[in-house]
N, C-alpha and C positions, 0 to 999 in steps of 0.2 A: 131925594127931597122928600118925595111922597111915597115911597116904596111901602112902609109900613104902616099905614093910614087905613082906619077903618073902612072907608071909600072901597079903597083900592082893593081891599079883602072881601070884601062884599061882592064886587066885580068880577075879580078872579073865580071864586067860589059860584058865582051863577052863570059861567061861561063854560059851556058844556066841552069836555075833552076832546080831542079826536084820537079815535083809536089806531092802530098799526095799518089795518087796511084802509082806513080814511087818509093816512098821510101817504099812504104808496100810489092812490089815486088822485091825491091832490097833488104830488111831484109828477105823475104821470101828464097830469093836465097842464101844467104850468110848462113843462117841457114841450110839449105839443104847442101851446101858446106861442111860446120863444122861437121855434121853428116858423108858425105861421109870421110871426113878425118879420123875420129875416126873410123869408122868402117873399113877403107882401112887399118888403121893402127894396128888396132886388129888383121885382117886378116894378114896382113905382119908378125906380132910377131909370132902368129900361125904356120902360113905354113914355113917361112924362120928361124927365128930365134928360135923355140922351137918346130919343127915339129913331136913331139912325140904324141901332143893332138891330130892331125890329121889323124895320121898314124894309120895302123892297123897290129902293130906290138907287139909281145908279150913285155909286160912290163918288164918281168922276165930275158930272155935270148937274145930280139931282135929278134927273128927268125919271119917269117911270121904268125901273129895269124889265128887260125881257128875257135874260138869260143870266146865269153866272157863270163865271171860272171854273172850267173843269181841275184845274191844278191848284188853286186857291181858294176858291169858292166866294170869288166876289162878285158882287151885283154888277150888272153893267147895261148899259141901255144898247139898242142897235145902231147908232150914229158911232159911239164910243168905240162898240165891239170892231168897228172896221180897222180903228189904229190898234189894236191887241189889248192885253190886258197890262195896266199899267204897272201892277203890282210885280208880277211875276214874267209875262212878255207873252204869256199862252195865247195862242189863234183857235183854241177849242171850248167852246161853250157848251153848257145846258140849258134848254130853253124850259123856261117857268112855265 
C-alpha cells in the first residue's frame, strides 16, 4: 500500500546500505546470540525449573549426598548407601 510513496523512498535513500563484510559480521553476531540464548535457556531450565540435575542431593531421600554410585553415577547419601544403589544395585561408591 505504501510501497511507492515519496516518504518511503526518502527513508530508503537515507538508510545506509550494509556491505558484504558488514552482512557477514551481522550474521556471525546473530548466530552467537542465538547460541547464547539456547545455552542460557538450558541453564535456566536446569538451575531454576529442574534443579535436581545440578544439585548434589540424594535422589532417594533428598538429603545431602556424600557419594555417588560408581556404576550409574547416581548421587546417594550415607544412610541410603547401606541399602545399595536403587538404580543398579551396586555397592561401590565414589566419595564426593
